[in-house]
MARMAR-400907 format. One line per field, with one value per residue: x, y, z of N, C-alpha, C in turn; chain. Coordinates in pm, whole numbers, plus 50000, padded with zeros to 5 digits. Example, Ala and Ser with C-alpha at 12.3 -4.5 7.8 and 13.67 -1.06 7.14 Angstrom:
n.x = (51319:51285)
n.y = (49431:49775)
n.z = (50780:50708)
ca.x = (51230:51367)
ca.y = (49550:49894)
ca.z = (50780:50714)
c.x = (51320:51290)
c.y = (49670:50003)
c.z = (50780:50787)
ch = (A:A)
***
This chain:
n.x = (51240:51127:51266:51494:51401:51376:51655:51730:51837:52066:52322:52448:52536:52317:52224:51993:51890:51678:51498:51270:51118:51016:50908:50785:50688:50454:50306:50251:50108:49929:49938:49697:49628:49492:49351:49352:49541:49566:49781:49568:49357:49454:49412:49445:49521:49596:49678:49850:49984:50223:50271:50062:50113:50339:50276:50087:50260:50384:50202:49960:49690:49451:49449:49375:49121:48850:48674:48395:48413:48293:48237:48221:48102:48095:47905:47756:47623:47527:47561:47719:47780:48091:48362:48170:47915:47761:47474:47502:47604:47395:47207:47257:47174:47086:47258:47527:47558:47569:47791:47977:47991:48047:48296:48456:48418:48532:48830:48878:48855:48941:49206:49336:49314:49402:49701:49638:49782:49768:49586:49331:49288:49325:49106:48907:48905:48884:48631:48458:48387:48214:48202:48472:48443:48230:48331:48620:48760:48751:48830:49068:49208:49206:49356:49587:49695:49679:49570:49373:49473:49718:49821:49984:49908:50029:50018:49726:49747:49921:49793:49505:49480:49425:49108:48778:48434:48273:48377:48275:48017:48084:48084:47788:47742:47897:48139:48499:48726:48957:49078:49218:49121:48856:48805:48608:48633:48841:49135:49233:49444:49429:49433:49543:49719:49988:50049:50157:50402:50507:50516:50694:50916:50955:51062:51315:51465:51661:51854:51920:52057:51866:51842:51701:51557:51757:51935:52043:52320:52514:52672:52944:53119:53341:53485:53326:53175:52992:53100:53054:52807:52728:52554:52343:52257:52098:52230:52487:52748:52784:52983:52885:53007:53004:52926:52743:52445:52095:51859:51558:51519:51336:51360:51445:51557:51759:51916:52013:52199:52409:52577:52783:52741:52697:52437:52308:52386:52224:51986:51729:51678:51692:51465:51261:51157:50894:50647:50348:50239:50106:49890:49739:49438:49345:49094:48904:48577:48293:48078:47906:47946:48001:47966:47900:48105:48394:48577:48506:48494:48583:48539:48484:48628:48584:48567:48811:48948:49006:48959:48803:48866:48740:48848:48749:48536:48707:48854:48723:48882:49038:48937:48778:48598:48324:48331:48401:48615:48787:48977:49111:49204:49436:49551:49831:50100:50430:50492:50301:50024:49842:49976:50140:49964:49885:49865:49613:49467:49427:49275:49050:48937:48889:48704:48494:48405:48334:48108:47947:47877:47718:47842:47966:47890:47993:48043:48113:48344:48624:48899:49224:49457:49746:49905:50198:50331:50613:50711:50506:50348:50472:50474:50320:50331:50255:50507:50697:50855:51097:51261:51282:51404:51646:51788:51789:51943:52195:52238:52262:52509:52632:52787:52723:52478:52137:51807:51467:51143:50839:50916:51177:51171:51047:50778:50408:50360:50137:50075:50121:50281:50517:50602:50702:50864:51059:51143:51260:51477:51618:51707:51864:52068:52205:52276:52457)
n.y = (50247:50110:49875:49995:50028:49766:49703:49848:49768:49634:49708:49832:50124:50315:50469:50658:50735:50937:51009:51209:51500:51430:51177:50829:50759:50604:50566:50790:51086:51366:51688:51948:52270:52232:52005:51641:51396:51075:50902:50801:50563:50383:50075:49883:49581:49323:48981:48804:48728:48828:49038:49200:49248:49383:49635:49733:49760:49981:50174:50342:50150:50282:50456:50336:50285:50088:49976:49867:49756:49949:49990:50082:50002:50157:50046:49979:50245:50229:50208:49959:49705:49645:49439:49185:48998:48665:48732:48908:48824:48651:48824:48873:48668:48330:48162:48299:48254:47981:47934:48061:47911:47653:47673:47755:47529:47335:47439:47422:47177:46993:46816:46812:47049:47330:47537:47861:48133:48405:48718:48713:48416:48346:48451:48372:48103:48061:48213:48205:48324:48514:48660:48776:48916:49115:49245:49251:49298:49540:49746:49633:49675:49941:50020:49904:49958:49761:49465:49215:48956:48984:49046:48909:48602:48589:48823:48838:48605:48699:48948:48880:48621:48261:48143:48077:47974:47972:48210:48392:48416:48461:48745:48780:48652:48764:48632:48600:48682:48519:48582:48870:49076:49066:49121:49231:49378:49630:49813:50167:50410:50689:51036:50956:50716:50767:50812:50593:50559:50808:50731:50519:50653:50829:50629:50549:50773:50814:50631:50618:50782:51021:51138:51380:51466:51398:51325:51063:51015:50846:50511:50335:50065:49816:49514:49269:49427:49693:50008:50298:50555:50826:51134:51423:51716:52001:52158:52058:51792:51482:51213:50893:50645:50279:49946:49767:49786:49865:49847:50003:50121:50185:49918:49948:50233:50193:50019:50242:50370:50238:50168:50026:49760:49451:49378:49625:49674:49545:49660:49568:49401:49591:49750:49582:49593:49732:50014:50139:50464:50710:50964:51171:51362:51557:51711:51960:52000:52205:52090:51900:51634:51351:51089:50788:50608:50429:50353:50416:50249:50290:50160:50246:50384:50641:50797:50983:50905:50621:50536:50660:50800:50866:51071:51181:50964:50774:50856:51108:51323:51402:51576:51928:52211:52150:52075:51859:51607:51470:51211:51158:50877:50869:50660:50618:50610:50692:51001:50974:51096:51151:51191:51404:51630:51942:52046:52227:52138:51865:51892:52023:51828:51606:51737:51808:51526:51423:51599:51509:51272:51322:51315:51520:51832:52080:52336:52325:52248:52371:52409:52257:51982:51843:51535:51389:51051:50894:50588:50425:50178:49847:49686:49398:49216:48970:48746:48899:48789:48675:48882:49014:48796:48753:48988:48995:48807:48830:49076:48937:48876:49074:49113:49265:49395:49424:49407:49532:49561:49677:49860:49788:49507:49457:49377:49348:49420:49419:49619:49456:49256:49419:49457:49195:49139:49325:49214:48994:49098:49222:48968:48871:49055:49022:48749:48793)
n.z = (50986:51166:51181:51299:51537:51631:51657:51864:52127:52051:52051:51832:51644:51496:51191:51039:50705:50573:50266:50234:50387:50610:50809:50766:50522:50290:50501:50641:50802:50709:50806:50697:50730:50977:50926:50898:50689:50551:50329:50156:50286:50535:50708:51008:51039:51209:51233:51356:51686:51776:51628:51710:51973:51923:51830:52035:52210:52134:52070:52282:52399:52417:52225:51986:51769:51725:51432:51243:50930:50653:50335:49995:49648:49327:49099:48780:48815:49070:49421:49588:49827:49923:50050:49877:50041:50068:50021:49880:49652:49569:49461:49197:49054:48967:48803:48829:49104:49088:48949:49091:49333:49232:49115:49335:49518:49365:49317:49591:49688:49493:49413:49170:49064:48851:48873:48924:48726:48646:48766:48680:48620:48882:49032:48895:48913:49175:49250:49002:48680:48617:48890:48865:48642:48733:48986:49000:48725:48581:48789:48906:48656:48624:48842:48820:48563:48370:48199:48370:48315:48284:48516:48786:48955:49205:49326:49394:49577:49764:49864:49892:49971:50074:49996:50056:49987:50222:50390:50291:50413:50679:50770:50807:51035:51226:51242:51294:51022:50852:50606:50508:50338:50344:50607:50859:51089:51199:51325:51393:51441:51659:51535:51283:51052:51075:51338:51418:51329:51427:51700:51686:51611:51837:52017:51912:51903:52101:52041:51774:51519:51306:50988:50810:50478:50312:50019:49845:49663:49590:49607:49758:49651:49734:49621:49787:49935:50044:50119:50188:50181:49987:50034:49990:50160:50257:50039:50084:50054:50190:50331:50451:50630:50706:50843:50782:50599:50550:50316:50208:49984:49695:49451:49177:49195:49352:49207:49031:49188:49182:48946:48842:48886:48722:48651:48614:48410:48222:48047:47988:48183:48417:48342:48359:48618:48765:48852:48997:49027:49227:49299:49539:49625:49828:49983:50175:50281:50330:50422:50701:50690:50472:50348:50517:50483:50503:50276:49922:49619:49265:48979:48711:48422:48342:48556:48728:48971:49167:49415:49718:50055:50364:50589:50857:50901:51010:51228:51427:51485:51289:51123:51145:51280:51229:50974:50668:50525:50231:50067:49750:49552:49292:49036:48854:48576:48608:48497:48282:48094:48308:48541:48473:48457:48578:48919:48964:48735:48802:49062:48966:48797:48975:49137:48965:48900:49144:49204:48986:49054:49265:49509:49640:49637:49402:49485:49770:49815:49976:49978:49907:49829:49676:49667:49569:49494:49357:49320:49430:49446:49401:49088:49017:48761:48542:48544:48645:48829:48739:48652:48906:49088:48938:49001:49284:49333:49245:49435:49658:49666:49786:50082:50310:50272:50307:50223:50244:50351:50162:49936:49926:49901:49683:49704:49746:50016:50331:50617:50866:50738:50685:50928:50987:50799:50860:51103:51016:50862:51081:51208:50987:50974:51233:51186:50992)
ca.x = (51256:51080:51402:51582:51325:51400:51776:51773:51910:52157:52471:52490:52508:52237:52199:51886:51868:51555:51496:51170:51155:50922:50921:50647:50683:50314:50211:50258:49965:49950:49844:49675:49522:49411:49278:49483:49495:49664:49803:49497:49312:49529:49343:49561:49429:49699:49631:49956:49984:50377:50252:49967:50169:50451:50171:50005:50363:50429:50078:49862:49587:49363:49454:49338:48981:48804:48582:48332:48443:48210:48301:48129:48189:47998:47873:47631:47562:47449:47680:47681:47846:48243:48366:48040:47873:47684:47361:47509:47605:47257:47135:47326:47105:47134:47373:47626:47573:47630:47925:48071:47998:48112:48434:48510:48422:48640:48963:48914:48863:48995:49353:49393:49302:49520:49738:49642:49891:49757:49492:49206:49281:49323:48962:48761:48923:48805:48494:48402:48425:48124:48252:48578:48398:48177:48414:48763:48824:48783:48887:49206:49268:49222:49468:49733:49725:49715:49443:49388:49525:49863:49858:50043:49837:50111:49941:49605:49754:49961:49671:49370:49511:49353:48959:48667:48309:48218:48441:48183:47917:48123:48030:47675:47727:47991:48264:48643:48753:49111:49092:49229:49049:48703:48776:48504:48670:48986:49173:49292:49495:49373:49520:49597:49807:50103:50072:50233:50547:50551:50536:50828:51024:51015:51124:51447:51555:51782:51956:51945:52038:51801:51891:51585:51575:51882:51924:52145:52393:52594:52703:53075:53133:53459:53470:53200:53118:52965:53173:52991:52720:52735:52420:52323:52179:52126:52319:52631:52738:52846:52992:52866:53086:52892:52957:52612:52358:51975:51810:51429:51506:51284:51456:51499:51648:51869:52040:52080:52301:52521:52573:52906:52672:52674:52279:52246:52419:52123:51881:51611:51631:51633:51323:51162:51106:50796:50581:50245:50252:49983:49836:49630:49380:49296:48989:48824:48452:48198:47964:47948:47984:47973:47898:47919:48183:48565:48605:48427:48569:48513:48590:48453:48705:48543:48599:48959:48995:48984:48909:48790:48835:48680:48923:48634:48488:48810:48863:48665:48987:49099:48843:48758:48505:48202:48361:48455:48715:48782:49095:49052:49346:49446:49658:49903:50251:50513:50525:50183:49929:49780:50108:50183:49890:49929:49776:49482:49401:49379:49177:48933:48879:48834:48582:48389:48363:48269:47989:47872:47836:47652:47899:48014:47872:48133:48066:48108:48501:48684:49042:49247:49609:49773:50054:50255:50416:50627:50733:50395:50320:50554:50369:50343:50276:50294:50629:50786:50970:51213:51363:51327:51467:51798:51837:51807:52036:52331:52262:52307:52653:52703:52793:52688:52339:51990:51707:51362:51020:50770:50968:51329:51164:50960:50654:50293:50344:50058:50152:50166:50380:50613:50666:50754:50992:51143:51207:51357:51578:51696:51764:51974:52186:52263:52345:52577)
ca.y = (50285:50001:49783:50090:50014:49628:49715:49946:49731:49566:49757:49893:50244:50308:50597:50639:50821:50938:51104:51305:51586:51381:51046:50763:50696:50576:50558:50928:51158:51504:51803:52065:52371:52158:51865:51539:51307:50973:50895:50685:50498:50262:50022:49804:49434:49202:48846:48727:48771:48878:49189:49269:49295:49499:49760:49760:49822:50096:50272:50317:50092:50399:50568:50249:50300:49980:49998:49763:49813:50036:50043:50056:50004:50204:49929:50023:50372:50226:50181:49824:49682:49587:49317:49128:48880:48584:48747:49019:48730:48588:48953:48850:48575:48166:48124:48360:48188:47861:47937:48105:47785:47519:47720:47756:47400:47265:47492:47405:47029:46900:46795:46806:47195:47388:47628:48012:48223:48547:48747:48659:48293:48314:48490:48266:47977:48078:48269:48206:48431:48627:48756:48815:49030:49216:49293:49240:49317:49690:49800:49606:49727:50080:50042:49862:50006:49639:49365:49104:48839:49018:49065:48786:48544:48622:48951:48780:48512:48773:49062:48826:48485:48167:48207:47993:48042:47977:48323:48519:48431:48494:48875:48764:48606:48825:48555:48660:48627:48506:48662:49038:49152:49059:49133:49298:49461:49663:49923:50276:50495:50845:51128:50889:50603:50832:50787:50458:50612:50900:50669:50447:50753:50858:50521:50534:50900:50807:50529:50619:50930:51028:51247:51383:51534:51342:51299:50981:51059:50730:50397:50295:49934:49766:49400:49214:49506:49836:50083:50393:50620:50983:51200:51553:51783:52151:52198:52020:51646:51401:51071:50803:50484:50175:49815:49700:49864:49791:49932:50011:50208:50091:49852:50013:50338:50142:49984:50331:50423:50135:50151:49931:49625:49374:49362:49731:49719:49473:49732:49512:49356:49701:49814:49485:49631:49836:50052:50217:50591:50756:51093:51182:51484:51586:51814:52017:52047:52290:51997:51826:51499:51346:50948:50714:50503:50436:50380:50396:50226:50344:50106:50336:50465:50775:50866:51006:50856:50481:50523:50752:50772:50997:51090:51192:50850:50686:50930:51254:51445:51422:51702:52020:52329:52097:52068:51724:51620:51360:51173:51072:50855:50850:50565:50622:50567:50831:51073:50975:51211:51193:51244:51553:51745:52031:52041:52280:52062:51744:51922:52045:51702:51528:51814:51769:51401:51418:51664:51463:51151:51359:51287:51649:51954:52145:52477:52280:52233:52499:52377:52129:51960:51733:51469:51285:50954:50814:50467:50390:50032:49745:49637:49252:49173:48819:48719:48989:48734:48658:49007:49054:48682:48758:49095:48977:48671:48917:49165:48854:48855:49188:49054:49353:49451:49352:49482:49516:49656:49670:49886:49725:49377:49465:49298:49412:49388:49505:49669:49344:49201:49500:49432:49071:49156:49408:49122:48915:49210:49221:48863:48871:49133:48956:48642:48830)
ca.z = (51104:51241:51186:51392:51678:51659:51694:51979:52221:51974:52055:51702:51624:51390:51130:50925:50619:50502:50148:50239:50489:50730:50841:50745:50383:50255:50628:50708:50819:50661:50871:50619:50771:51092:50845:50882:50570:50532:50174:50132:50439:50588:50834:51083:51081:51238:51278:51429:51814:51769:51558:51775:52074:51893:51790:52153:52302:52059:52063:52378:52335:52412:52099:51882:51752:51645:51343:51149:50779:50569:50227:49872:49521:49223:48973:48710:48854:49225:49518:49660:49965:49909:49960:49867:50108:50010:49959:49742:49530:49500:49386:49057:48993:48997:48717:48901:49227:49051:48891:49200:49424:49181:49094:49466:49541:49243:49347:49710:49712:49380:49419:49037:49026:48795:48974:48862:48699:48661:48852:48615:48652:49041:49091:48815:48979:49325:49253:48898:48579:48632:48982:48823:48576:48817:49104:48965:48595:48534:48908:48887:48521:48628:48956:48786:48444:48278:48210:48493:48233:48273:48668:48853:49065:49336:49363:49470:49684:49883:49914:49942:50030:50041:49983:50032:49973:50347:50441:50246:50509:50816:50824:50858:51169:51308:51286:51250:50887:50843:50480:50536:50248:50374:50755:50915:51203:51206:51402:51332:51537:51669:51465:51161:51066:51092:51477:51459:51279:51521:51831:51666:51613:51991:52062:51856:51902:52194:52032:51639:51443:51203:50901:50718:50362:50252:49881:49819:49544:49519:49704:49726:49664:49701:49634:49792:50050:50039:50227:50218:50091:49979:50033:49993:50235:50253:49936:50116:50006:50292:50314:50561:50619:50775:50835:50705:50545:50530:50196:50201:49866:49568:49381:49061:49199:49442:49115:48957:49284:49161:48787:48819:48891:48609:48629:48580:48247:48153:48051:47981:48346:48489:48309:48416:48758:48725:48955:48972:49083:49314:49360:49627:49602:49947:49999:50252:50224:50408:50467:50842:50656:50308:50369:50618:50443:50513:50127:49818:49488:49133:48852:48590:48357:48303:48677:48736:49104:49177:49559:49804:50184:50433:50722:50971:50951:51041:51348:51423:51540:51152:51092:51253:51242:51160:50830:50633:50418:50155:50007:49653:49517:49128:49033:48708:48553:48632:48372:48177:48087:48446:48623:48409:48469:48708:49047:48942:48649:48855:49142:48903:48751:49096:49184:48879:48923:49272:49168:48881:49105:49364:49640:49706:49551:49358:49564:49902:49826:50010:49974:49820:49853:49598:49694:49449:49512:49241:49368:49553:49455:49314:49007:49014:48647:48504:48497:48701:48919:48666:48683:49061:49133:48887:49088:49433:49337:49247:49523:49764:49650:49834:50191:50403:50229:50342:50149:50333:50327:50053:49843:49926:49851:49562:49722:49797:50199:50433:50765:50932:50662:50683:51066:51015:50728:50971:51194:50937:50829:51178:51205:50901:51044:51343:51128:50908)
c.x = (51212:51201:51478:51535:51375:51567:51813:51867:52044:52323:52530:52466:52479:52209:52096:51882:51766:51546:51402:51215:51052:50905:50773:50632:50527:50254:50203:50117:50008:49868:49834:49549:49448:49344:49387:49416:49639:49700:49720:49455:49388:49482:49467:49467:49551:49616:49727:49959:50126:50328:50149:50017:50282:50356:50118:50141:50412:50331:50011:49734:49461:49351:49424:49171:48945:48699:48540:48346:48307:48268:48189:48203:48087:48000:47744:47554:47465:47577:47612:47780:47986:48303:48218:48027:47799:47556:47385:47526:47502:47201:47175:47242:47159:47255:47507:47652:47622:47767:48017:48102:48089:48264:48517:48536:48556:48779:48992:48936:48907:49152:49419:49373:49420:49560:49715:49765:49878:49606:49335:49196:49250:49151:48857:48784:48859:48675:48406:48416:48334:48153:48366:48534:48337:48247:48559:48799:48847:48837:49056:49282:49308:49344:49600:49777:49724:49582:49468:49457:49696:49901:49896:49956:49903:50046:49805:49647:49833:49846:49556:49396:49409:49208:48887:48518:48252:48274:48322:48053:47950:48082:47875:47652:47851:48117:48391:48664:48889:49147:49104:49138:48905:48684:48682:48542:48810:49021:49224:49328:49438:49477:49583:49694:49966:50143:50149:50374:50608:50564:50682:50930:51059:51092:51257:51522:51676:51886:51981:51971:51985:51811:51777:51640:51729:51877:52066:52206:52471:52629:52841:53081:53286:53464:53345:53114:53082:53048:53113:52901:52748:52578:52447:52214:52186:52226:52456:52634:52840:52857:52951:52921:52998:52976:52845:52505:52207:51887:51650:51399:51410:51371:51528:51583:51783:51983:52097:52188:52454:52536:52706:52847:52657:52529:52245:52286:52309:51999:51748:51565:51594:51502:51230:51091:51019:50728:50464:50274:50112:49977:49714:49583:49281:49217:48921:48690:48369:48084:48024:47992:47952:47911:47949:48040:48326:48617:48496:48528:48484:48607:48564:48576:48708:48558:48761:49007:48953:48916:48921:48793:48799:48746:48833:48578:48570:48838:48825:48757:49063:49042:48832:48634:48368:48195:48398:48558:48718:48931:49059:49202:49329:49570:49701:50028:50308:50522:50418:50120:49857:49873:50135:50077:49926:49819:49630:49393:49334:49258:49042:48846:48814:48710:48477:48323:48272:48100:47909:47799:47753:47699:47943:47986:47992:48120:48074:48256:48541:48860:49112:49430:49632:49907:50097:50350:50456:50625:50637:50392:50413:50421:50425:50258:50325:50400:50726:50889:51074:51308:51416:51427:51643:51854:51863:51899:52193:52335:52284:52446:52719:52688:52719:52552:52241:51903:51564:51253:50958:50833:51117:51315:51081:50839:50520:50268:50230:50138:50226:50295:50533:50679:50748:50887:51106:51237:51308:51475:51686:51754:51882:52094:52274:52359:52478:52708)
c.y = (50223:49885:49858:50053:49864:49598:49791:49915:49628:49600:49849:50037:50280:50456:50578:50772:50839:51060:51225:51400:51552:51242:50980:50721:50692:50586:50684:50973:51284:51599:51926:52148:52304:52036:51763:51434:51216:50983:50777:50628:50383:50182:49925:49680:49343:49082:48761:48817:48853:49056:49272:49318:49393:49623:49799:49819:49966:50218:50243:50262:50176:50474:50474:50253:50166:50004:49880:49843:49863:50065:50006:50054:50053:50120:49979:50128:50335:50161:50053:49799:49617:49559:49257:49033:48791:48627:48849:48935:48683:48721:48936:48750:48411:48126:48203:48295:48032:47844:47980:47969:47677:47557:47699:47624:47317:47304:47437:47251:46942:46906:46823:46968:47250:47519:47770:48079:48349:48562:48688:48510:48279:48326:48398:48158:47938:48113:48243:48331:48516:48696:48831:48957:49158:49289:49325:49316:49472:49762:49767:49680:49887:50100:49998:49889:49883:49568:49282:48988:48849:49053:48928:48754:48567:48741:48913:48709:48576:48878:48976:48681:48382:48196:48084:48032:48063:48125:48426:48510:48458:48625:48855:48758:48659:48728:48639:48617:48615:48562:48807:49093:49185:49094:49246:49404:49503:49779:50021:50356:50626:50951:51051:50785:50662:50829:50686:50521:50712:50853:50575:50566:50808:50760:50527:50654:50901:50707:50552:50758:50935:51139:51267:51466:51510:51247:51199:51001:50912:50607:50323:50159:49855:49607:49340:49286:49638:49899:50215:50464:50779:51048:51350:51596:51917:52180:52145:51873:51618:51284:51019:50664:50405:50049:49743:49816:49792:49885:49909:50098:50126:50053:49895:50152:50304:50086:50112:50394:50333:50071:50065:49791:49575:49385:49497:49764:49613:49567:49690:49452:49485:49736:49715:49508:49750:49893:50110:50339:50624:50899:51086:51311:51505:51698:51841:52055:52107:52214:51952:51678:51465:51195:50909:50604:50529:50443:50368:50363:50263:50261:50160:50412:50598:50856:50883:50923:50728:50448:50656:50715:50893:50991:51092:51063:50764:50727:51075:51368:51472:51558:51792:52114:52262:52082:51902:51719:51483:51316:51097:51022:50821:50765:50578:50569:50706:50875:51075:51116:51254:51250:51400:51658:51827:52005:52089:52187:51935:51783:51931:51926:51624:51610:51787:51634:51384:51497:51612:51350:51188:51331:51417:51770:52035:52274:52452:52263:52388:52500:52248:52121:51847:51686:51379:51166:50857:50651:50411:50250:49951:49691:49484:49204:49028:48820:48787:48899:48710:48756:49022:48939:48702:48891:49079:48882:48765:49018:49072:48826:48975:49154:49145:49431:49369:49450:49414:49610:49627:49728:49802:49578:49340:49375:49374:49375:49459:49560:49565:49269:49272:49484:49302:49070:49250:49312:49025:48992:49199:49104:48809:48949:49057:48816:48674:48874)
c.z = (51214:51273:51292:51539:51724:51708:51778:52072:52153:51998:51929:51714:51510:51341:51039:50850:50557:50405:50181:50379:50622:50719:50805:50628:50347:50400:50705:50701:50781:50735:50766:50659:50898:51056:50845:50790:50562:50391:50153:50251:50438:50719:50899:51118:51090:51288:51378:51576:51843:51730:51623:51893:52048:51905:51938:52253:52250:52076:52208:52346:52350:52303:51966:51886:51679:51569:51278:51014:50736:50444:50101:49750:49422:49095:48932:48766:48985:49295:49584:49754:49898:50039:49986:49987:50019:49975:49866:49631:49506:49446:49232:48991:49005:48904:48779:49023:49213:49018:49004:49285:49359:49162:49228:49526:49478:49309:49473:49757:49599:49375:49265:48981:48965:48862:48868:48825:48687:48728:48811:48643:48790:49082:49011:48880:49107:49321:49116:48790:48600:48772:48934:48735:48624:48916:49051:48832:48601:48689:48902:48763:48552:48747:48898:48644:48329:48307:48325:48448:48238:48407:48729:48958:49198:49405:49501:49592:49795:49949:49971:50024:50001:50069:49978:50045:50139:50410:50387:50347:50658:50874:50853:50993:51279:51324:51211:51114:50889:50707:50512:50464:50272:50519:50776:51011:51196:51272:51338:51450:51545:51584:51327:51186:51097:51259:51514:51443:51362:51670:51811:51675:51759:52057:52045:51869:51983:52142:51864:51615:51309:51103:50802:50599:50301:50139:49859:49681:49489:49648:49680:49744:49645:49715:49657:49913:50001:50154:50283:50139:50106:49940:50042:50061:50256:50170:49945:50089:50145:50262:50436:50531:50728:50752:50765:50695:50508:50445:50200:50058:49768:49490:49266:49076:49276:49317:49033:49043:49252:49008:48756:48828:48739:48560:48586:48442:48167:48145:48056:48135:48421:48454:48342:48544:48722:48850:48916:49071:49143:49320:49449:49635:49726:49961:50116:50202:50344:50473:50621:50802:50516:50281:50471:50584:50472:50389:50031:49701:49368:49028:48720:48548:48361:48432:48711:48840:49095:49334:49610:49959:50235:50598:50850:51002:51009:51223:51336:51444:51382:51097:51194:51191:51209:51020:50816:50556:50346:50094:49878:49580:49361:49132:48861:48705:48583:48489:48264:48202:48216:48534:48589:48397:48585:48782:49034:48879:48731:48954:49058:48841:48829:49129:49109:48889:49042:49263:49086:48962:49235:49496:49709:49607:49540:49443:49725:49912:49858:50002:49938:49843:49777:49640:49611:49507:49401:49231:49464:49545:49336:49217:48967:48882:48625:48462:48559:48801:48843:48674:48845:49130:49077:48991:49233:49432:49317:49361:49658:49770:49756:50001:50303:50367:50257:50290:50244:50298:50182:49921:49801:49877:49737:49586:49780:49954:50233:50548:50868:50871:50668:50827:51061:50924:50793:51059:51141:50883:50948:51226:51111:50934:51136:51290:51034:50994)
ch = (A:A:A:A:A:A:A:A:A:A:A:A:A:A:A:A:A:A:A:A:A:A:A:A:A:A:A:A:A:A:A:A:A:A:A:A:A:A:A:A:A:A:A:A:A:A:A:A:A:A:A:A:A:A:A:A:A:A:A:A:A:A:A:A:A:A:A:A:A:A:A:A:A:A:A:A:A:A:A:A:A:A:A:A:A:A:A:A:A:A:A:A:A:A:A:A:A:A:A:A:A:A:A:A:A:A:A:A:A:A:A:A:A:A:A:A:A:A:A:A:A:A:A:A:A:A:A:A:A:A:A:A:A:A:A:A:A:A:A:A:A:A:A:A:A:A:A:A:A:A:A:A:A:A:A:A:A:A:A:A:A:A:A:A:A:A:A:A:A:A:A:A:A:A:A:A:A:A:A:A:A:A:A:A:A:A:A:A:A:A:A:A:A:A:A:A:A:A:A:A:A:A:A:A:A:A:A:A:A:A:A:A:A:A:A:A:A:A:A:A:A:A:A:A:A:A:A:A:A:A:A:A:A:A:A:A:A:A:A:A:A:A:A:A:A:A:A:A:A:A:A:A:A:A:A:A:A:A:A:A:A:A:A:A:A:A:A:A:A:A:A:A:A:A:A:A:A:A:A:A:A:A:A:A:A:A:A:A:A:A:A:A:A:A:A:A:A:A:A:A:A:A:A:A:A:A:A:A:A:A:A:A:A:A:A:A:A:A:A:A:A:A:A:A:A:A:A:A:A:A:A:A:A:A:A:A:A:A:A:A:A:A:A:A:A:A:A:A:A:A:A:A:A:A:A:A:A:A:A:A:A:A:A:A:A:A:A:A:A:A:A:A:A:A:A:A:A:A:A:A:A:A:A:A:A:A:A:A:A:A:A:A:A:A:A:A:A:A:A:A:A:A:A:A:A:A:A:A:A:A:A:A:A:A:A:A:A:A:A:A:A:A:A:A:A:A:A:A:A:A:A:A)
***
């Protein structure tokens, strides 16, 4: 949708096919009985002026709320600040501090530092093995379903970025942090992150045709060009012809729509493209508030959810009637034992955990809504680039196809990177 906005004045006739019945994808905001829920908390943290200017031109500045990040992690049965600052590191004792400082100095200033391959290598080389074990080991494994020595360092490089020990002290002095993971200040739009998508949708309605609930059936390829797509809507099939196509479809199902490609016949290659699925359990509580956190993280595998966010702490208009709400995120693999649970079973386990952790009493939960997202996150395991590089190499032979976005590029983009990739896709279209 952002790409359609960037192409508004291009002179192209634009048709946008959306599989869901609503716009926004992972950035949508759900209205459930007057309570609004994002699909997990989504902060807006743009560092580039171009992205900030685009956001401000799309949204009224008055609807952007600035927050100072408040988040905690449950470690050894106590809630501690996350991300940690330098004082938190000192609380673990001199050996941990020494290991952290020496590792970071060695990686930052030694030219012969070994390039890390896995997430474990990356964190240990920057912050020491003790910090890896305390803050990253269990939580990362719970999120991704594999151990940190099997997660690609490219995930850390993309998500956390270059890091040095001085940045941990920045929040103490109110300094701006170039590391997004540790950024103290962030923006959030009134009425949820979906407000950004809603604003873009209003901008493109006059220049683009948007077809919701369009289930793709197949893609027709002749020679080196795609000619048309067939999709189903309201029990009828339709054919849409085009000159160019920009796909944000997750990479693996995109290949399934084109079984005639030689890469699709390589089952090992197709199976190398992996994802983590997401369940969000959205609960309404009779309490006026639950905690003051934006996020709380739960590395303990005995707790079914990995992260919770409280919409009312992001924007008071997300809740009503002096009640509160909470969104619990559960990461799993599509079709596994967690995904296969019924909604009532999942809610029961979540409510039991919240009650046991003394976060929300069981008798205070008044309603619930479960949402399931199959292709939520591309799994950037160690060596995944071999498969994606081969696939993108063959897809590049299709002259009028452009892949874009987190799903289309199989990359862990944040919101700013999605905007930059949308610009890249628009430029590539003009170049074609």
